N, C-alpha and C positions, 0 to 999 in steps of 0.2 A: 604696466598695464597690459601690453599684449600678451605677456606670458599668462597672466591671470584669465584673460578671455579665451587663450588656447586651452588651459586647463579647465575651465568651466564647460567648453565645447566638448572636450574628450570625455569629461565625467557624464554629460548629457547623452553623448552617443553610446558610451558603455552601458548606461543604464537601460537605454532603449533596447540595445542588443541582449542584455540579460533578460529583459522582459521577453523578448522574441525567443530566445535560446530555450526558455523553460518548456516550449512546446515541442522540442525535438524528442522524436520517438513516441510521443503521445498519440492516442487514438481520438478521433473526433467523428461526429455525425453531422452530415450535411443537413441543414434545416430548409434549404430551397434548392432548385436546380441552379447550376452555375456553369457558364461556358468558360471553363478553364483552357489555358494553353497547353499543348502538349510539349515536353522539353526532355532534356537529358537528366542524368542523376545529380548534376549540380546546378540546373536551372537555366543552362544554355541552350542555344539552337531552339528556342521557343517558336512554335507554330500553331496555328489554329487547330484545336481538336476536331476529330470528325463527329463526335458526339458530346453533348454537355453531361457533366457529373450530375446525378439524379439526386433529389431529396432523399434522405434516409441512408445514402451510401455511407459506408464506413471508410475514413481515410486515415492514413497515417503520415505524420510529418517526418520526411526523411532527411531534409537539409534546408538550409536557409541561404538564399542568394540576395544580391542588391535587389532584384526584381520581385521578390515574394518567397513564399514557402513552397518547397518543392515536396509534393505528396505522392504516395502511391495508394493504389486501391487494392485492399486484400482480396484472397480468392472468393468467389461466389459459390455457395454450397448447392442452392436450389436453382439458380439461374446461370448454369454453367456456360451458356453461349456468351454471356457478357465477359467471361474471362479473356477471350480474344480481343476484345475491344478495349477494356480498361485495365487488365492485369498484365498480360504477357502477349505480345503480337506473335501471330503464327510465322513459321519459317516459310520464307518464300523460295522454292527450289530454282535452281539455275536454268536458264533457257538455253537450248542447244540447237544447232542447225542440223541439216540432214547428215552432215559429215560428223555428227557428235562433238562438234567444237562448241565452246561455251560462248555464247553471244551476250548473255547477261548473267553476271555473277549471282550466285544464291545470296539471299538476305536472311541471315541467322534470326531466331527467335530472339526477342530481348524484352526486359521489364519496361513497362511503361510508366512515365512520370508525368505529373501535371503541375502546372505553376499557378499558385493562387496569390494575388497581390496581398501584402501585408495589411493594407488599408481596408480590404474587403473580407479578410479571413474571419474575424470575430462577428461579423455581421451575418455570415452564411454557416456558421458551424456552432457546435456545442461539444463540450468535452463528454467523452464516451466512457462512463464508468459502470461496471456491474455493481449492483447493491451488495453482493456477498463477495468476501475475499478472505484469504488466509492471513493471519497475522502471528508474529512472534514478539515477545517483549520482556522486559525485566520489571516485575512488579515491585513496588516499594511499599510495605505495609508498616507504617510507624505506630499504629494503634491496634490493639487487640482487646476485645471484651470477652471475658470468661464468665460463664454463668453458673451460679451456685444452686444449692438445694436448701437454702436457709439454715445450714449447718445441722441437718437432721440426718438420722440413720447411721450406718456403720462406716459411711465414707463422707463425712461432712465437708461440704464446700461452700464457699462464699463468693458473692460477686466480686470480680477481680478486674481492674483496669490496668493495662499494661502498655508501656511505651517504648518497648524494644523495637528496633528496626529490623525487619525481615526482608531478605533479598532472595531472589530466586528465578526461575524462568517459567513463563507462560506461553502457551500455544492455544490457538482456537479460531473461531469464526468471527468476522467482522462485518456487521451490516451498516452500510453508509446510506445517508439520506440527506435531504435538505439540499440548498443551492450549491452545485458543484461538489456535493457529497461531503461537505465540511463538518457534518455531524455524524456521530457513529455510535454503535453499541457493540462492545466486544464481549463474547461469551468464551470464557477461558477456562483452562485446566492446566495444572502445572504443579511446582513444589517450591518451597522457600527453605531456607536454613536460617536459624536464629540462635540467640542465647537467651535462655530462660531462666528467671530468677526462682529458686527454690528454698524453702526454709522449713522450720519445724511445723508451721501451721499447713503447709501444702504437701507435707510428707508424713502426716499423722505422727509427728514426734521423732521419726527415724533420723532425720538430719537436724541437728540441733542449731547449726550456724547458717547465716544467709550465705548461699553460694549459687553459681551459675551453672547450668547445664547445656550442652549443645543439643540443638533440636532439628529434626527434619519433618517437614510438615506438608503432605500432599493437600492441594487445595482446589476448589472451584471458584469462579469469580465472575463478576459483570462490571466492565468498566465503561463508563460514559465519557464521550469524547467530543468536545466542541473545538475544532481546529487543533491547536496544539496543547490545549488544556485537557487533562484526563483525571477523572475521579472514579473510584472503584470500591465495590464491596465484595469481600471475599470471606469465604468460610472453609476451615479445614480442621485437621486434627494433628496435633503435636505428638511426636514420638521422641522422648528424651534418649540421650545416649547414656548407657551404663545403669549403674544400680538406682539412680533416682527415679527412673521410670517405673521401677517396680513399686514403689511407695507412693508416687505422685497422685494425688487425688483428682487431678484434671486428666488422668490417662484415658485415652479413647472418647474424650469429651470435645465435642466441636466448639470452636471459637468463632467469633465474628469479627472481621478485620475491616478497618477503613484504610484505603491506600491510594497512593498515586502511581501512575504508570508512565514509564518511558519506553517508547517502541524502538526496538533494535532495528526493525525494518518493516515496511508495509508494502503490501502489494495492492494495487489499485483495482484489480480485477478487470483490467482492460480487455474488452472485446475485441479481438483483432480479426475477425471474420465477418464477411457479409452473408446475409441470409440467401 
């Protein structure tokens, strides 16, 4: 029974620490003034700070101690006089007597850290994310719609529904919105490679049997994202490899794709500077 209790306690503690650890390296905005304690880089030697952290300050979580979050304040661009108070302390030169002997040793400049209790952190901060960021991902396009011309003219085509899976690479801009920026729209460009089925109908009788040809397809796309779920619309043009491309009736014709995206990595557009 004791072992079960110990295991439960350890699991509870680890889950709490995991929740706290997700803030490491993240940027936050203070939503109100807060009289934080000044401390060292690991949260020790805490003392009352000379000035309170002000509402709208950007702060970054650098470490977690048993007493709270250890945060730093990035450089101020327009209020440079605050850098000596909240960012990096000024060097204090040594004091010497008349004989040039050092009476008080110099105090070197050092980065300034502040301690915010874990119980207070969420009450006075909000996650700091820019709306726009850069994104790179792998689009998966399992459905392509090719449009026809009702079989008319010298190059007759018919509406075609294809279920081939296309894989590739996309890059673009991501616009995040909503609570904690959990919703987003991605505007993408990139390419995919796939296998396309060709036959007599799609090659004007030049290829008599059903066969497949490799294709390279540049595309544009819009992907809608809600937390981890992504749904996208893509459009591109397939270029077939080899002779089939010469006779293919859908050559240079755009397709519409419905796809799902898995992001390789996402930048959160974190603003790590104060105004």
